[in-house]
VOGU-472249 format. One line per field, with one value per atom (N, C-alpha, C, O, CB): x, y, z; residue number from 1; atom name; residue in three letters. Coordinates in steps of 0.001 Angstrom, whole numbers, always signed. Glycine has a CB too. Layout:
N
u	X; ...
v	Y; ...
w	Z; ...
nr	NUM; ...
atom	CA; ...
rest	ala; ...
This chain:
137
u	+8383; +7034; +6278; +6226; +6323; +5706; +5015; +4015; +4138; +6020; +3029; +2104; +2548; +2437; +602; +3043; +3531; +2334; +1503; +4454; +2229; +1062; +1001; -82; +1026; +2107; +2103; +2769; +3028; +700; +3046; +3747; +2808; +3211; +4813; +1584; +656; -80; -297; -347; -460; -1183; -2441; -2745; -1552; -3166; -4403; -4157; -5075; -5127; -2946; -2610; -2534; -2613; -1286; -2384; -2215; -3454; -3554; -1034; -4396; -5642; -6680; -6850; -6148; -7367; -8352; -9601; -10072; -8715; -10144; -11401; -12610; -13730; -11560; -12386; -13461; -13649; -12690; -13140; -14852; -15099; -14879; -14685; -16503; -14902; -14720; -13268; -12968; -15601; -12366; -10966; -10144; -10145; -10443; -9443; -8621; -7159; -6606; -8789; -6551; -5117; -4419; -4842; -4778; -3341; -2587; -1110; -567; -2817; -472; +968; +1547; +1007; +1342; +2643; +3306; +4647; +5450; +3492; +4872; +6107; +6938; +6397; +5801; +8244; +9169; +10155; +10929; +9908; +10125; +10974; +10805; +11775; +12448; +9565; +9259; +9585; +9436; +9983; +10028; +10386; +9381; +8971; +11828; +8991; +8064; +8629; +9748; +7779; +7858; +8325; +7397; +7821; +8481; +6126; +5187; +3912; +3643; +4858; +3131; +1871; +957; +1408; +2106; -333; -1302; -2641; -2954; -1481; -3420; -4813; -5650; -5393; -5006; -6667; -7462; -8949; -9410; -7113; -9691; -11149; -11763; -11360; -11722; -12727; -13307; -13963; -14052; -14330; -14424; -15043; -14029; -14394; -16054; -12765; -11713; -10470; -9412; -11365; -10599; -9500; -8240; -7175; -9972; -8330; -7142; -6600; -5729; -7471; -7129; -6684; -6407; -7153; -7756; -5351; -5052; -4930; -4411; -3759; -5411; -5297; -3887; -3437; -6330; -3199; -1867; -1091; -1628; -1916; +162; +968; +2427; +3020; +753; +2995; +4412; +5094; +4628; +4596; +6189; +6962; +8428; +8928; +6759; +9109; +10517; +11405; +12426; +10997; +11022; +11830; +10957; +9783; +13072; +11542; +10797; +10265; +9139; +11676; +11050; +10617; +9378; +8434; +11764; +9396; +8248; +7032; +5922; +8575; +7223; +6101; +5439; +4212; +6576; +6244; +5676; +4926; +3849; +6790; +5481; +4828; +3516; +2531; +5766; +3512; +2283; +1180; +34; +2555; +1518; +530; +23; -1173; +1138; +912; +510; -456; -1447; +1745; -171; -1045; -2414; -3443; -404; -2420; -3697; -4505; -5725; -3457; -3844; -4528; -5103; -6220; -3562; -4341; -4820; -6070; -6952; -3725; -6149; -7349; -8569; -9693; -7161; -8340; -9422; -9610; -10426; -9145; -8818; -8846; -8500; -9115; -10232; -7499; -7026; -5503; -4871; -7525; -4932; -3487; -3146; -3897; -2984; -2037; -1647; -1576; -1950; -302; -1099; -969; -2318; -2387; -145; -3399; -4740; -5456; -6574; -5575; -4831; -5454; -4608; -3413; -5651; -5235; -4516; -4662; -5771; -5057; -3543; -3550; -3097; -2186; -2642; -3728; -3299; -2790; -3565; -4466; -1493; -859; -412; +84; +338; -583; -145; +1358; +1799; -913; +2134; +3587; +4179; +3614; +4166; +5296; +6009; +6593; +7134; +7125; +6503; +6964; +8452; +8865; +6659; +9260; +10686; +11066; +12249; +11463; +10073; +10378; +10806; +10426; +9155; +11590; +12032; +10829; +10829; +13023; +9809; +8621; +7910; +7528; +7666; +7728; +7034; +7806; +7213; +6840; +9101; +9920; +9874; +9957; +11366; +9747; +9758; +8417; +8354; +10160; +7349; +6016; +5457; +4381; +5079; +6134; +5628; +5471; +6209; +4316; +4512; +4284; +3986; +3114; +3126; +4718; +4543; +3902; +4394; +5899; +2806; +2155; +1983; +1679; +773; +2180; +2043; +1451; +1869; +3400; +470; -124; -108; -423; -1575; +261; +206; -1029; -1589; +1510; -1434; -2569; -2340; -1505; -3921; -3059; -2938; -3814; -4911; -3346; -3339; -4121; -4278; -5282; -3474; -3306; -3355; -3634; -4470; -4417; -2942; -3202; -2072; -2201; -3470; -987; +132; -3; -294; +1479; +211; +106; +1234; +1355; -1291; +2046; +3148; +2615; +1812; +4190; +3061; +2710; +3874; +3775; +2289; +4951; +6160; +7177; +6864; +6711; +8373; +9416; +9617; +9718; +10743; +9672; +9816; +10506; +10834; +8440; +10711; +11314; +10268; +10622; +12177; +8988; +7916; +8076; +7986; +6589; +8309; +8438; +9566; +9399; +8678; +10705; +11823; +11451; +11763; +13074; +10783; +10352; +9426; +9607; +9641; +8438; +7482; +8167; +7819; +6387; +9132; +9885; +10649; +10660; +10863; +11286; +12050; +11151; +11530; +12823; +9965; +9030; +8580; +8590; +7804; +8189; +7723; +8821; +8529; +7225; +10068; +11198; +11679; +12590; +12352; +11081; +11493; +12792; +13413; +11629; +13208; +14455; +14255; +15233; +15107; +13031; +12730; +11472; +10498; +12540; +11467; +10248; +9136; +9389; +10535; +7906; +6781; +6735; +7200; +5448; +6177; +6040; +4794; +3994; +6008; +4633; +3462; +2833; +3462; +3850; +1592; +976; +681; +192; -314; +978; +648; -295; +129; +1945; -1555; -2574; -2722; -2888; -3903; -2667; -2881; -4334; -5190; -2500; -4595; -5914; -7051; -8186; -5902; -6794; -7840; -8563; -9764; -7244; -7830; -8411; -9219; -9848; -7329; -9219; -10059; -11531; -12381; -9674; -11851; -13239; -13952; -15163; -13300; -13214; -13863; -14631; -15259; -12834; -14605; -15322; -16658; -17405; -14504
v	+4830; +5349; +4804; +3591; +4958; +5678; +5240; +6292; +7472; +4945; +5846; +6743; +6794; +5798; +6268; +7921; +8049; +8133; +9029; +9299; +7209; +7194; +8342; +8655; +5919; +8970; +10076; +9719; +8549; +10528; +10740; +10550; +10585; +10211; +11613; +11024; +11153; +9843; +9044; +12268; +9632; +8423; +8234; +7112; +8477; +9298; +9186; +8727; +8225; +10512; +8887; +8400; +6876; +6285; +8999; +6239; +4799; +4082; +2861; +4476; +4819; +4239; +4294; +5327; +4980; +3192; +3139; +3927; +3843; +1691; +4697; +5390; +4450; +4843; +6546; +3225; +2239; +1505; +949; +1227; +1495; +928; -581; -1113; +1241; -1288; -2733; -3150; -4342; -3354; -2172; -2487; -2123; -979; -1740; -3121; -2927; -2770; -3601; -4115; -1704; -1493; -2023; -1746; +29; -2790; -3362; -3065; -3096; -4879; -2777; -2566; -3727; -4115; -1177; -4281; -5412; -4943; -4341; -6597; -5231; -4825; -6047; -7112; -3996; -5888; -6919; -6236; -5378; -7642; -6614; -5993; -4478; -3735; -6347; -4032; -2604; -1822; -600; -2001; -2499; -1832; -2207; -3363; -2209; -1238; -1479; -2538; -2402; -177; -3594; -4690; -4964; -5542; -5943; -4555; -4830; -4030; -3404; -6287; -4059; -3312; -4038; -4546; -1825; -4088; -4681; -3959; -3325; -6190; -4075; -3624; -4768; -5274; -2299; -5170; -6344; -6004; -5467; -7540; -6324; -6151; -7321; -8466; -6069; -7047; -8104; -9214; -10347; -7508; -8917; -9935; -10718; -11690; -9291; -10304; -10986; -11145; -10601; -10193; -11890; -11959; -12658; -12490; -12653; -13431; -14106; -13413; -13945; -15564; -12226; -11438; -9995; -9088; -11472; -9774; -8404; -7447; -7803; -8381; -6248; -5214; -4624; -4128; -4096; -4685; -4107; -4981; -5379; -2601; -5282; -6168; -5763; -5942; -7677; -5220; -4850; -5544; -5463; -3298; -6220; -6893; -6532; -6452; -8440; -6318; -5908; -7011; -6721; -5525; -8290; -9407; -10659; -10631; -9645; -11745; -12988; -13533; -14029; -14029; -13448; -13939; -13175; -13769; -13803; -11865; -11040; -11394; -11473; -9540; -11608; -11965; -13251; -13334; -12118; -14257; -15521; -15299; -15862; -16576; -14490; -14209; -13452; -13704; -13401; -12526; -11772; -12694; -12590; -10656; -13599; -14542; -15441; -15726; -15395; -15887; -16716; -15957; -16522; -17173; -14686; -13862; -13692; -13774; -12485; -13455; -13321; -14607; -14563; -12945; -15747; -17036; -17240; -17735; -18187; -16858; -17010; -16175; -16583; -16611; -15002; -14174; -14907; -14684; -12829; -15783; -16570; -17901; -18737; -16822; -18071; -19286; -20519; -21577; -19460; -20349; -21423; -21459; -20518; -21219; -22528; -22631; -22113; -22351; -24108; -21416; -20825; -21872; -21591; -20122; -23083; -24105; -24621; -25274; -25254; -24336; -24778; -23747; -23991; -25073; -22612; -21534; -21199; -21493; -20280; -20593; -20097; -18581; -18059; -20739; -17877; -16423; -15924; -16487; -15859; -14884; -14194; -12839; -11983; -14063; -12654; -11438; -10526; -11003; -11795; -9223; -8270; -8016; -6967; -6942; -9000; -8908; -8968; -9598; -10031; -8324; -8471; -9871; -10321; -7379; -10581; -11971; -12152; -13248; -12561; -11121; -11237; -10742; -10683; -10473; -10385; -9909; -11078; -12224; -9186; -10777; -11807; -12421; -13618; -11211; -11618; -12133; -13160; -14222; -10992; -12859; -13790; -15099; -16175; -13162; -15017; -16218; -17087; -18311; -15836; -16491; -17230; -17873; -18773; -16316; -17423; -17877; -19003; -19517; -16735; -19392; -20518; -20189; -19372; -20977; -20824; -20713; -19268; -18619; -21629; -18783; -17413; -17437; -18102; -16656; -16708; -16565; -15074; -14296; -17319; -14699; -13297; -13200; -13909; -12566; -12315; -12085; -10591; -9782; -12656; -10243; -8835; -8626; -9574; -8395; -7381; -7030; -5621; -4883; -7131; -5267; -3930; -2964; -2611; -3936; -2549; -1687; -284; +380; -1616; +168; +1476; +2598; +3466; +1478; +2578; +3581; +4583; +5523; +2911; +4403; +5323; +6461; +6245; +4591; +7661; +8843; +9792; +10202; +9536; +10133; +11059; +12480; +12944; +10993; +13145; +14548; +15456; +16680; +14796; +14859; +15576; +14562; +13373; +16449; +14983; +14029; +12982; +13309; +14762; +11713; +10643; +9440; +9420; +10235; +8447; +7194; +6170; +5041; +6621; +6538; +5599; +4936; +3711; +6308; +5674; +4997; +3964; +2880; +6026; +4287; +3342; +2106; +980; +4016; +2321; +1215; +280; -937; +1747; +838; +15; -776; -1935; +886; -184; -894; -2060; -3162; +68; -1819; -2871; -4004; -5172; -2285; -3673; -4705; -5554; -6782; -4068; -4914; -5658; -6543; -7607; -4686; -6125; -6895; -7962; -8727; -5960; -8023; -8995; -8637; -9491; -10331; -7382; -6937; -6377; -6152; -5894; -6152; -5576; -6262; -6396; -4013; -6701; -7317; -6274; -5095; -7991; -6747; -5831; -5363; -6059; -6505; -4192; -3650; -4177; -4885; -2139; -3837; -4243; -2994; -2315; -5259; -2667; -1468; -1640; -2684; -1132; -622; -564; +622; +1777; -426; +329; +1371; +1992; +1268; +810; +3331; +3999; +3861; +3393; +5491; +4271; +4070; +4727; +4259; +4601; +5775; +6427; +5420; +5547; +7565; +4424; +3440; +2376; +1538; +2787; +2389; +1463; +1800; +957; +1479; +2979; +3414; +2798; +2964; +4923; +2086; +1507; +230; -334; +1221; -233; -1474; -1144; -2046; -2311
w	-2677; -2726; -1505; -1300; -4070; -715; +494; +947; +618; +1614; +1702; +2382; +3828; +4544; +2246; +4267; +5636; +6574; +6429; +5793; +7542; +8416; +9412; +9906; +9155; +9720; +10665; +11974; +12257; +10922; +12773; +14044; +15256; +16357; +14199; +15066; +16183; +16452; +15541; +15907; +17716; +18102; +17256; +16849; +19586; +16990; +16217; +14787; +14139; +16204; +14285; +12949; +12907; +11829; +12491; +14051; +14127; +14661; +14543; +14992; +15244; +15733; +14624; +13976; +17002; +14409; +13339; +13712; +14846; +13020; +12757; +13012; +12911; +13238; +12035; +12464; +12307; +13633; +14170; +11149; +14161; +15488; +15557; +16650; +15915; +14424; +14425; +14188; +14117; +13375; +14067; +13818; +15047; +15501; +12565; +15572; +16772; +16372; +15652; +17760; +16843; +16661; +17908; +19030; +16412; +17705; +18824; +18666; +17562; +18924; +19785; +19835; +20619; +21655; +20485; +20128; +20768; +21313; +20600; +19773; +22591; +23256; +23616; +23915; +24517; +23584; +24055; +24987; +24563; +22858; +26240; +27268; +27290; +27440; +27028; +27139; +27196; +25937; +25920; +28321; +24878; +23628; +22544; +22443; +23192; +21743; +20643; +19710; +19215; +19871; +19470; +18620; +17448; +16447; +19437; +17558; +16478; +16596; +17621; +16444; +15532; +15453; +14484; +13457; +15000; +14809; +13885; +13990; +14997; +14173; +12918; +12916; +12362; +11270; +12065; +13145; +12797; +12892; +13900; +13723; +11832; +11830; +12593; +12395; +10361; +13456; +14290; +13466; +13938; +15238; +12245; +11401; +10566; +9904; +10489; +10593; +9830; +10714; +10401; +8523; +11816; +12784; +12282; +12877; +14002; +11212; +10677; +9420; +8731; +10361; +9139; +7980; +8416; +8046; +6840; +9191; +9629; +8444; +7386; +10450; +8645; +7610; +7576; +6544; +7851; +8710; +8824; +9799; +10833; +9300; +9486; +10324; +10165; +9102; +9943; +11225; +11225; +12394; +13531; +11315; +12115; +13159; +12984; +11862; +13110; +14092; +14054; +13486; +12864; +15456; +13696; +13207; +13138; +13506; +14124; +12667; +12489; +13810; +13862; +11822; +14869; +16182; +16662; +17182; +17215; +16483; +16877; +16038; +16564; +16732; +14745; +13871; +14342; +14399; +12416; +14681; +15178; +16491; +16689; +15376; +17385; +18668; +18461; +19155; +19581; +17506; +17231; +16719; +17156; +16206; +15795; +15267; +16391; +16460; +14120; +17266; +18398; +19308; +19771; +19193; +19564; +20402; +19747; +20418; +20661; +18436; +17723; +17805; +17969; +16253; +17694; +17788; +19193; +19346; +17433; +20207; +21587; +21830; +22585; +22583; +21193; +21325; +20774; +21226; +20597; +19794; +19205; +19935; +19548; +17723; +21015; +21829; +20983; +21113; +22484; +20115; +19238; +19299; +19780; +17763; +18820; +18656; +17265; +16319; +18857; +17128; +15850; +14744; +13605; +15985; +15064; +14032; +13546; +12505; +14551; +14288; +13893; +13027; +12572; +15127; +12797; +12027; +10807; +10761; +12901; +9843; +8676; +8664; +8551; +7342; +8780; +8769; +7401; +6794; +9888; +6934; +5724; +6174; +6599; +4659; +6078; +6594; +5458; +4438; +7481; +5629; +4603; +4698; +5169; +4739; +4242; +4304; +2903; +2009; +5181; +2719; +1457; +1428; +2437; +1289; +300; +274; +563; +941; -1054; +398; +668; +2061; +2395; -370; +2877; +4226; +5111; +4871; +4840; +6124; +7074; +7791; +8080; +8106; +8079; +8757; +7895; +8386; +9110; +6621; +5728; +5611; +5678; +4335; +5442; +5288; +6543; +6440; +4969; +7709; +8969; +9303; +10141; +10085; +8657; +9048; +8194; +8498; +9005; +7161; +6379; +4918; +4367; +6924; +4300; +2858; +2464; +3042; +2426; +1477; +1009; -375; -1286; +977; -521; -1820; -2087; -1183; -1862; -3326; -3685; -5074; -5989; -3613; -5229; -6538; -6806; -5933; -6618; -8019; -8402; -9273; -9825; -9155; -9381; -10223; -10751; -10229; -9436; -11750; -12337; -11542; -11976; -13851; -10408; -9525; -10094; -9838; -8155; -10856; -11509; -10514; -10768; -12598; -9397; -8379; -8202; -7418; -7084; -8903; -8749; -9748; -10925; -8936; -9266; -10116; -9741; -8587; -9968; -10711; -10458; -10306; -11116; -11597; -9285; -9087; -9459; -9367; -7636; -9870; -10257; -10701; -10770; -9097; -11003; -11390; -10297; -9114; -11677; -10718; -9727; -10351; -11538; -9156; -9510; -9950; -10370; -10711; -8849; -10355; -10662; -12031; -12105; -10597; -13115; -14419; -14441; -15001; -15515; -13840; -13793; -12978; -13367; -13196; -11846; -10996; -11775; -11739; -9730; -12478; -13226; -14325; -14548; -13827; -15018; -16055; -15430; -15979; -16786; -14284; -13608; -13120; -13205; -12432; -12610; -12148; -13329; -13248; -11438; -14420; -15607; -16188; -16733; -16685; -16081; -16611; -15627; -15946; -16957; -14441; -13441; -12742; -12109; -14073; -12849; -12233; -10828; -10116; -13102; -10423; -9116; -8589; -9330; -9202; -7322; -6787; -6637; -6388; -5423; -6796; -6619; -5177; -4275; -7015; -4961; -3620; -2939; -3552; -3661; -1691; -903; -318; +495; +229; -714; -141; +1351; +1781; -890; +2114; +3531; +3698; +3659; +4441; +3881; +3899; +5279; +6261; +3441; +5379; +6672; +7129; +6379; +6577; +8360; +8976; +8206; +8291; +10381; +7471; +6694; +5790; +5555; +5853; +5285; +4390; +5122; +4476; +3590; +6455; +7214; +7062; +7350; +8685; +6629; +6524; +5322; +5173; +6435; +4460; +3284; +3600; +2704; +2223; +4816; +5195; +5791; +6169; +6191
nr	1; 1; 1; 1; 1; 2; 2; 2; 2; 2; 3; 3; 3; 3; 3; 4; 4; 4; 4; 4; 5; 5; 5; 5; 5; 6; 6; 6; 6; 6; 7; 7; 7; 7; 7; 8; 8; 8; 8; 8; 9; 9; 9; 9; 9; 10; 10; 10; 10; 10; 11; 11; 11; 11; 11; 12; 12; 12; 12; 12; 13; 13; 13; 13; 13; 14; 14; 14; 14; 14; 15; 15; 15; 15; 15; 16; 16; 16; 16; 16; 17; 17; 17; 17; 17; 18; 18; 18; 18; 18; 19; 19; 19; 19; 19; 20; 20; 20; 20; 20; 21; 21; 21; 21; 21; 22; 22; 22; 22; 22; 23; 23; 23; 23; 23; 24; 24; 24; 24; 24; 25; 25; 25; 25; 25; 26; 26; 26; 26; 26; 27; 27; 27; 27; 27; 28; 28; 28; 28; 28; 29; 29; 29; 29; 29; 30; 30; 30; 30; 30; 31; 31; 31; 31; 31; 32; 32; 32; 32; 32; 33; 33; 33; 33; 33; 34; 34; 34; 34; 34; 35; 35; 35; 35; 35; 36; 36; 36; 36; 36; 37; 37; 37; 37; 37; 38; 38; 38; 38; 38; 39; 39; 39; 39; 39; 40; 40; 40; 40; 40; 41; 41; 41; 41; 41; 42; 42; 42; 42; 42; 43; 43; 43; 43; 43; 44; 44; 44; 44; 44; 45; 45; 45; 45; 45; 46; 46; 46; 46; 46; 47; 47; 47; 47; 47; 48; 48; 48; 48; 48; 49; 49; 49; 49; 49; 50; 50; 50; 50; 50; 51; 51; 51; 51; 51; 52; 52; 52; 52; 52; 53; 53; 53; 53; 53; 54; 54; 54; 54; 54; 55; 55; 55; 55; 55; 56; 56; 56; 56; 56; 57; 57; 57; 57; 57; 58; 58; 58; 58; 58; 59; 59; 59; 59; 59; 60; 60; 60; 60; 60; 61; 61; 61; 61; 61; 62; 62; 62; 62; 62; 63; 63; 63; 63; 63; 64; 64; 64; 64; 64; 65; 65; 65; 65; 65; 66; 66; 66; 66; 66; 67; 67; 67; 67; 67; 68; 68; 68; 68; 68; 69; 69; 69; 69; 69; 70; 70; 70; 70; 70; 71; 71; 71; 71; 71; 72; 72; 72; 72; 72; 73; 73; 73; 73; 73; 74; 74; 74; 74; 74; 75; 75; 75; 75; 75; 76; 76; 76; 76; 76; 77; 77; 77; 77; 77; 78; 78; 78; 78; 78; 79; 79; 79; 79; 79; 80; 80; 80; 80; 80; 81; 81; 81; 81; 81; 82; 82; 82; 82; 82; 83; 83; 83; 83; 83; 84; 84; 84; 84; 84; 85; 85; 85; 85; 85; 86; 86; 86; 86; 86; 87; 87; 87; 87; 87; 88; 88; 88; 88; 88; 89; 89; 89; 89; 89; 90; 90; 90; 90; 90; 91; 91; 91; 91; 91; 92; 92; 92; 92; 92; 93; 93; 93; 93; 93; 94; 94; 94; 94; 94; 95; 95; 95; 95; 95; 96; 96; 96; 96; 96; 97; 97; 97; 97; 97; 98; 98; 98; 98; 98; 99; 99; 99; 99; 99; 100; 100; 100; 100; 100; 101; 101; 101; 101; 101; 102; 102; 102; 102; 102; 103; 103; 103; 103; 103; 104; 104; 104; 104; 104; 105; 105; 105; 105; 105; 106; 106; 106; 106; 106; 107; 107; 107; 107; 107; 108; 108; 108; 108; 108; 109; 109; 109; 109; 109; 110; 110; 110; 110; 110; 111; 111; 111; 111; 111; 112; 112; 112; 112; 112; 113; 113; 113; 113; 113; 114; 114; 114; 114; 114; 115; 115; 115; 115; 115; 116; 116; 116; 116; 116; 117; 117; 117; 117; 117; 118; 118; 118; 118; 118; 119; 119; 119; 119; 119; 120; 120; 120; 120; 120; 121; 121; 121; 121; 121; 122; 122; 122; 122; 122; 123; 123; 123; 123; 123; 124; 124; 124; 124; 124; 125; 125; 125; 125; 125; 126; 126; 126; 126; 126; 127; 127; 127; 127; 127; 128; 128; 128; 128; 128; 129; 129; 129; 129; 129; 130; 130; 130; 130; 130; 131; 131; 131; 131; 131; 132; 132; 132; 132; 132; 133; 133; 133; 133; 133; 134; 134; 134; 134; 134; 135; 135; 135; 135; 135; 136; 136; 136; 136; 136; 137; 137; 137; 137; 137
atom	N; CA; C; O; CB; N; CA; C; O; CB; N; CA; C; O; CB; N; CA; C; O; CB; N; CA; C; O; CB; N; CA; C; O; CB; N; CA; C; O; CB; N; CA; C; O; CB; N; CA; C; O; CB; N; CA; C; O; CB; N; CA; C; O; CB; N; CA; C; O; CB; N; CA; C; O; CB; N; CA; C; O; CB; N; CA; C; O; CB; N; CA; C; O; CB; N; CA; C; O; CB; N; CA; C; O; CB; N; CA; C; O; CB; N; CA; C; O; CB; N; CA; C; O; CB; N; CA; C; O; CB; N; CA; C; O; CB; N; CA; C; O; CB; N; CA; C; O; CB; N; CA; C; O; CB; N; CA; C; O; CB; N; CA; C; O; CB; N; CA; C; O; CB; N; CA; C; O; CB; N; CA; C; O; CB; N; CA; C; O; CB; N; CA; C; O; CB; N; CA; C; O; CB; N; CA; C; O; CB; N; CA; C; O; CB; N; CA; C; O; CB; N; CA; C; O; CB; N; CA; C; O; CB; N; CA; C; O; CB; N; CA; C; O; CB; N; CA; C; O; CB; N; CA; C; O; CB; N; CA; C; O; CB; N; CA; C; O; CB; N; CA; C; O; CB; N; CA; C; O; CB; N; CA; C; O; CB; N; CA; C; O; CB; N; CA; C; O; CB; N; CA; C; O; CB; N; CA; C; O; CB; N; CA; C; O; CB; N; CA; C; O; CB; N; CA; C; O; CB; N; CA; C; O; CB; N; CA; C; O; CB; N; CA; C; O; CB; N; CA; C; O; CB; N; CA; C; O; CB; N; CA; C; O; CB; N; CA; C; O; CB; N; CA; C; O; CB; N; CA; C; O; CB; N; CA; C; O; CB; N; CA; C; O; CB; N; CA; C; O; CB; N; CA; C; O; CB; N; CA; C; O; CB; N; CA; C; O; CB; N; CA; C; O; CB; N; CA; C; O; CB; N; CA; C; O; CB; N; CA; C; O; CB; N; CA; C; O; CB; N; CA; C; O; CB; N; CA; C; O; CB; N; CA; C; O; CB; N; CA; C; O; CB; N; CA; C; O; CB; N; CA; C; O; CB; N; CA; C; O; CB; N; CA; C; O; CB; N; CA; C; O; CB; N; CA; C; O; CB; N; CA; C; O; CB; N; CA; C; O; CB; N; CA; C; O; CB; N; CA; C; O; CB; N; CA; C; O; CB; N; CA; C; O; CB; N; CA; C; O; CB; N; CA; C; O; CB; N; CA; C; O; CB; N; CA; C; O; CB; N; CA; C; O; CB; N; CA; C; O; CB; N; CA; C; O; CB; N; CA; C; O; CB; N; CA; C; O; CB; N; CA; C; O; CB; N; CA; C; O; CB; N; CA; C; O; CB; N; CA; C; O; CB; N; CA; C; O; CB; N; CA; C; O; CB; N; CA; C; O; CB; N; CA; C; O; CB; N; CA; C; O; CB; N; CA; C; O; CB; N; CA; C; O; CB; N; CA; C; O; CB; N; CA; C; O; CB; N; CA; C; O; CB; N; CA; C; O; CB; N; CA; C; O; CB; N; CA; C; O; CB; N; CA; C; O; CB; N; CA; C; O; CB; N; CA; C; O; CB; N; CA; C; O; CB; N; CA; C; O; CB; N; CA; C; O; CB; N; CA; C; O; CB; N; CA; C; O; CB; N; CA; C; O; CB; N; CA; C; O; CB; N; CA; C; O; CB; N; CA; C; O; CB; N; CA; C; O; CB; N; CA; C; O; CB; N; CA; C; O; CB; N; CA; C; O; CB; N; CA; C; O; CB; N; CA; C; O; CB; N; CA; C; O; CB; N; CA; C; O; CB
rest	met; met; met; met; met; ala; ala; ala; ala; ala; leu; leu; leu; leu; leu; phe; phe; phe; phe; phe; pro; pro; pro; pro; pro; gly; gly; gly; gly; gly; arg; arg; arg; arg; arg; asp; asp; asp; asp; asp; leu; leu; leu; leu; leu; leu; leu; leu; leu; leu; asp; asp; asp; asp; asp; trp; trp; trp; trp; trp; leu; leu; leu; leu; leu; ser; ser; ser; ser; ser; pro; pro; pro; pro; pro; his; his; his; his; his; ser; ser; ser; ser; ser; ala; ala; ala; ala; ala; ile; ile; ile; ile; ile; gln; gln; gln; gln; gln; ala; ala; ala; ala; ala; ser; ser; ser; ser; ser; val; val; val; val; val; tyr; tyr; tyr; tyr; tyr; leu; leu; leu; leu; leu; his; his; his; his; his; ser; ser; ser; ser; ser; gly; gly; gly; gly; gly; thr; thr; thr; thr; thr; leu; leu; leu; leu; leu; ala; ala; ala; ala; ala; gly; gly; gly; gly; gly; tyr; tyr; tyr; tyr; tyr; ser; ser; ser; ser; ser; arg; arg; arg; arg; arg; val; val; val; val; val; his; his; his; his; his; gln; gln; gln; gln; gln; asn; asn; asn; asn; asn; lys; lys; lys; lys; lys; pro; pro; pro; pro; pro; thr; thr; thr; thr; thr; his; his; his; his; his; pro; pro; pro; pro; pro; arg; arg; arg; arg; arg; phe; phe; phe; phe; phe; phe; phe; phe; phe; phe; leu; leu; leu; leu; leu; ala; ala; ala; ala; ala; arg; arg; arg; arg; arg; asp; asp; asp; asp; asp; ala; ala; ala; ala; ala; glu; glu; glu; glu; glu; thr; thr; thr; thr; thr; ala; ala; ala; ala; ala; arg; arg; arg; arg; arg; ala; ala; ala; ala; ala; met; met; met; met; met; val; val; val; val; val; ser; ser; ser; ser; ser; thr; thr; thr; thr; thr; met; met; met; met; met; ala; ala; ala; ala; ala; lys; lys; lys; lys; lys; lys; lys; lys; lys; lys; leu; leu; leu; leu; leu; lys; lys; lys; lys; lys; met; met; met; met; met; gln; gln; gln; gln; gln; ala; ala; ala; ala; ala; gln; gln; gln; gln; gln; asp; asp; asp; asp; asp; leu; leu; leu; leu; leu; ser; ser; ser; ser; ser; phe; phe; phe; phe; phe; thr; thr; thr; thr; thr; leu; leu; leu; leu; leu; pro; pro; pro; pro; pro; leu; leu; leu; leu; leu; his; his; his; his; his; pro; pro; pro; pro; pro; phe; phe; phe; phe; phe; ser; ser; ser; ser; ser; ala; ala; ala; ala; ala; ser; ser; ser; ser; ser; ala; ala; ala; ala; ala; gln; gln; gln; gln; gln; ala; ala; ala; ala; ala; leu; leu; leu; leu; leu; gly; gly; gly; gly; gly; lys; lys; lys; lys; lys; val; val; val; val; val; met; met; met; met; met; cys; cys; cys; cys; cys; gln; gln; gln; gln; gln; ser; ser; ser; ser; ser; trp; trp; trp; trp; trp; glu; glu; glu; glu; glu; ala; ala; ala; ala; ala; ala; ala; ala; ala; ala; met; met; met; met; met; ala; ala; ala; ala; ala; cys; cys; cys; cys; cys; glu; glu; glu; glu; glu; leu; leu; leu; leu; leu; gly; gly; gly; gly; gly; pro; pro; pro; pro; pro; ser; ser; ser; ser; ser; leu; leu; leu; leu; leu; leu; leu; leu; leu; leu; pro; pro; pro; pro; pro; asp; asp; asp; asp; asp; tyr; tyr; tyr; tyr; tyr; leu; leu; leu; leu; leu; val; val; val; val; val; gln; gln; gln; gln; gln; val; val; val; val; val; arg; arg; arg; arg; arg; ala; ala; ala; ala; ala; gly; gly; gly; gly; gly; gln; gln; gln; gln; gln; his; his; his; his; his; pro; pro; pro; pro; pro; ile; ile; ile; ile; ile; gly; gly; gly; gly; gly; arg; arg; arg; arg; arg; pro; pro; pro; pro; pro; leu; leu; leu; leu; leu; trp; trp; trp; trp; trp; pro; pro; pro; pro; pro; thr; thr; thr; thr; thr; leu; leu; leu; leu; leu; phe; phe; phe; phe; phe; asp; asp; asp; asp; asp; leu; leu; leu; leu; leu; asp; asp; asp; asp; asp; glu; glu; glu; glu; glu
């Protein structure tokens, strides 16, 4: 279950003037992407890294923008707790809540997924919100 952000550049640029979208390159190849609100620089709204090394480099770059060292700041990143990026960056905390936002529009695997999550047989998912949801701030 996912919200596909789209293939066009405008699908990845935030319509909110206070949110900066950044692309991270390594040797000319796309390695990461983030969206950060200027009032919450240590709480990116979106954070994708190709691997753990890229995730650490992205956090370091974000810290440098704040003219701080990464170890002097505490970042809250929207990562799944079992992702390689989360495991490489330090202490992982995850809380679930009854968001009640999933709605079947046809036959789907949603009921099976929810049963497995409640039984502890499947880890909870992590919502990745497309830029349209940046307008709620």
